[in-house]
N, C-alpha and C positions, 0 to 999 in steps of 0.2 A: 405176574404176566410171563407168558412163554416167549422169552427173548432169545435165549440160546438155541432153542429148538423151534420147530414150526408150531404155529398156533393150531391146536387140535380142536376141531369143530365137528360136533355130532350134528349132521344135517338130517332132520326128520322130514320125510316126504311121502307122498301118496303112492299107491300101488300100480298106477297106470303104466302101460308100455309106451316108450318114447314115440313109436310110430303112430300111436293112437291118441296121444295126449300132449298138448303143447307144454304144459307145466312140467311133465315128466321129462320131456326132451330138454327143456331149460335146465333142469336139475342135473341131468347127465353131463351137459356141456359145462355147467358151472363147476361141478366137482372136478372136471378135467382142468379147467382154467385156474381154479384155486390152487391146485398142486404146483403151479408155476410161480406163485407169489408168496412163498414162505408160509403156506397154510396146509395143514394135513387134514383134508376133509374125511369124515367118517360117516358114510351113508347109513341111515337107519330107516328102513322102509316101515311105514305103518300099514301092515298087510293083514287084513282080516281073514278069518276062516268062517264060512257060513254067515257072512255079514255081521260078525260079532266085533263091532268096531271098538267098543270100550275095552274088550279083552286085548285087541290089537294095540290099543294105546298103552295099556299096562305093560305089554311085552316090550314095546318100544322104550318105555321108561326104564324097564329093567336092563335093557341093552345099554342105555345111556349110563346107568349106574356102573355097569361092568366096564365100560370104556373109559370112564373118568376123564371126560374131555375138559378143555379150558372153558368152552361155552357150548350152548345148544342153539341151533338155528333151525326154526320150523318154516318150511315152505307151505304157505297156506293159500288154498283156493277151494271153495266149497265143492266145486265139481270134481276136483282131484280126489276128494274123500267121499264122493257120491252123496254129498249133502248131509253127511253124518255130523253130529254134534261132538264126536269124540275128540277131534283136534283141539276144540275149545276147552277141554278138560285136562289136557296135557300138563299145564302148570301145576295142577293139584297132585300130579303123579311124579313129576320130575324132581330131582334133588334141588332143594332150595338154595344151596350154596354155589350153584353153577349158573352164571348169567344166561338169560334167555333173549334171543333175537328172533324176530318174526318178519318174513317177507309176505306181503299181501299182494297176491297176483290178481285178486278180484276183491273189490270192496265198494260199497255204496249202492249195490243193487239187489242185495239179498237180505231177507228179513230174519234169517236164522231158522233153526229147526222148528221153533215154536212161534207161530204167527200171533202176535199180540198187538193191540192198538198202540199207536205212538204215545198216547197219554199215559200208558202203563210203562213203556220202555224208557221214556225220557228221564223220569226221576231216577230210575235204576242206573241209566247211563251216566248221569251226573255224579253218582257216588264214586265213579272210577273203579269200581270193583268188578263190573261185568259189562261186556260189550255185546250189543244185540247180534252182531254178525260173527264174532270170533270167540264168544264166551270169555274165558279168563285169559286168552292168548295175548291180546293187545294190552290189557291192563297190567299183566305180569311181565311183559317184555321191557327190557331196559332200552332197547332200540327197535324201532319199527321201520322197515324198508318198503318203499313202493317203487313202481317202475315208470310212473307217468304223473303229470301234474293233476289230472282229474282225480286219481286216487289219493294224491297228497291232500287235495282240497277236501275230499270227502272224509278222510281220517281226521284232519284238523277240525272240521265242523262237527262230526258225529262223535268221534272218540276223544276229541280235545287233546290230541297228541300232535307233536311236530315231527313228522316222519322224515327219514333220509331218502332222497330220490336217487336211485341208481338205474340208469337206462337199461333197456333190453339190448340184446345183440342179435345178429342174424341167426336164423334157423340153420342155414347152410353157408359155410365159408366158401370163398372163391378157391377152387382147386386148381386154377391156372389152366394153361393150354387153351386159351380162348379160341384161337383160329381153328385148331384141330377139332376141338369140341363142337364148334359151330358146323364145320364141314361134315363131321360124322353124323350129327343129329339130322341135318338137312338131307344127307344121303339116305339115312334110315327112313325118313318120312317121304322120300321121293320128291323133294322140292326142286323145282327148276330155278335157274339163276335169277329170274324176275319175281319169284314167289316171295311173299311176305309172311313171316311167322309171328303170330301173337302167342304169348304164354301167360297162363294163369298159374300161380303157385300158391300152395297152402292146402289145409284141410278143405275138402269140398263139402260144404254145408249150405243149407238154404240161405243163411244170412250173408253168404259170400257173393251173391248176385250173379252166379255163373249163367243162370237162365237168360239174363239180360245180355250177357256177352254172346251167347249163342244166337240170340235174335239180332244183335248188332253185326255179328259175322255175316249173316245172310245179306244185310244191307251193304256191307263192305265188299262182298264178293260181286254184288250187282254193279257196284260203281268202279271197282278196281281190278276185278278178275281174280287171280290166284292169291287168295289170302287164306292161310290155314291157322288153326288153333290147336295148341298143345295144352292140355289141362294136367298139370303136374301136382299130384297129391292124392292121398288116400281119402276114402269116403268114411270108413269106420273110425269113430273116435269116442271119447267119453261122452260127448254131447250127442252123438248119433250112433247108437248101437247097431250091430250088424244087420238085423232085419230092416231097420229104418234106412240104413245106409244103402242096402241093395235096392230098396224101393225108390230111393231118391235118385240113384244112378239110372234106374230104368226110366224115371221121369225125364231126366236130362237127355237121355238117348232118344226118347220119344219127341222131345222138343226139337232136337237136332234133325230128326227125320221130317217133322212137320214143316220146318223151315228150309228143308232141302240142303242142309249142310252136313249131314251125317258123314259123308266121305271126306269132309275137310276138317273133322275134329278127331283128335286122338286123346283118349283118357289113359294116362299111364299108370294110375294107382300110385301107391307109395313107392318112392325110388330111394336107393342108397344115396348118401350125400354126394358122392363123386358123380353119379349119374344125374342127380338133380342140378348140380353145379354146371355140368356140361349142357343140360337142357336150357338153363338160364342164358348161357353164352350164345345159344342158337337163336334167341329171341331178337326180333327187330324191335318189338315193343312188349313190355309187360303190362297187363291190364288187371287191376284189382277193383272191381266195381261193388265193393261191400255195401250191403243195404243200410248199414248204420254208419258208414264212412270209415276212412282209414286214418290212423295216426302212427306216430313212431313207436307205439306200443305193439305194433304188428311186426312180428319176426319175419313174415313173408315179405313185407315192404322192405325191411332192412336187408334181406337177402337180395332182392332185386337191385337195390341201390349199391350194395357191396360189389355186385357183378357189373356195375356200370351200365345197367340197362335203363333206357328211357322208360319211365313208368307213368301210367295214367291211373288216377285214383279218384274215387268219390270222397267227399269230405263230410265229417259229422256236423251236427248242429253247432258244436264249438270247435272250430278248426284248430289244428295243431300249428302253432306259430313257426315251427321248424320246417313245415312243408310249404315252401314259397312257390306259388304258381309261376310256371315257366322258368323257374330257377332250379328247383330240386325235383318237382313233379309237374305233370300236366293234370289239370283239374277237370274232372267230369262234372259238369255244372248241376246235374240232378241225379238223385238216387232212384233206383228201380225204374230206369228210363233207358231203353235200348237205343233210342235215337240219339240221346246225349252221349252214350258210350261210343256209338259209331262216328258221330261228328268229331269227338275228341281224338279218337284213334286215327281217323282220316287226316286230321290236321297234323298229327305227329308223323304219319307216314309220308306226308307231302313236304315236310319241312326238315331236311337233314341238319341244318345249323341248330334248330331247336333240339333235335335229338342229341346232338353232341353237347349242347349246353346242359341239358338235363342229366346226361351221363356224368359229366364232370361235377356238377353241383350235387348230384346224388351220392357220388363216391365221397365227396368232401363231408357231407352230412353223416354218411355211414361210418366214417373213420372215428367219429365221436361215440360210436356205439359198438366198438369191437369188444371181443371177449377179454383181451388184456385190460382194457379200460374198466370193464365190469368187475373183473376179479380184483383189480387194485382198489377199486372203491369199496369192495367188501372187506378187504384186508384192513383198510383204514377204519372202517366201522368196528371191526373186531378189536383193533388196537386201542381205539378210544374207550370201548366198553371195558376192556381189561385194565387199562390205565386208571379209569375212574373207580373200578373196584379196588385196585391196590391203594389208590389215594384215600378211599373211604375206610379202608381197613387199617 
């Protein structure tokens, strides 16, 4: 075990750009955080040329052999590798004498590159040699990491593994200077002293429910007067390629015009972290009306809570027990419902003590999801893996 020196970890990850892919952004931030906890992360991108993913996996494996790390850590999400089967074949290519760890950013909703009936997959899965969603990756890993209870339950039920749960952290840290940031953004938007600013933060995608927020904005402006909306985040992503992203932005702009709120909405596109942090500080309320609900596996939510912003969220069918109504978040009682969004935001804007309570409770929850906490949890996993290897040797 690497005790005198840092633990050298080869981190294999997908080719996405951080500003267009949440997992890639996570990897960049994780690499930075690991360097502060006695770990030497060695990034190894799985980068295809002409969509030759298997060749890219072989190149990544050769890089690992050259680096001679203490262990290998694969960051897995099907979308991050454009649904290629190549990451699932990595254990067949990597050196057998180096322990393998995998983080599953997505699990339980993907059938793998080859769709076969459950009756075929179940006996294969029971052998423990192959996993329907990750190929050899989960069976060959000595430790499996997930970021939320839902994925932990899916891995336990489907792959029959007991994963380690390490929470996510905010997409954007608080860069400080809250009052100046708020003043600057409100001045930039031309907001009067009585105007209220709502902020949506994150990738702008159809499942994020922004269209319902635009409809809600129209109702709020009728009842309250000067309420504005700042939509902070890029449209183009792994899930929404450029042509689709442009078409979706046009759709939202048309919805804004149709409801008479086009002049009250600003779409910023992707912002550098410091500017995004400043925009968060300018918000009176952050609104995340996701059509599938919001949990603490949302980096956008954690960003809002880290900045002490009172935040309104929709909830999934299985609510996150950490998101306590009127303590850490305000709950929008229905998904895909503009009236529910408007009513919840109206209640928040009318109730200053509630906003202060949510700000304090959200910050307390976010403190459990900081990057130092995440990095230290990874270090402990690596230490246990290497200690177990030494003990068995």
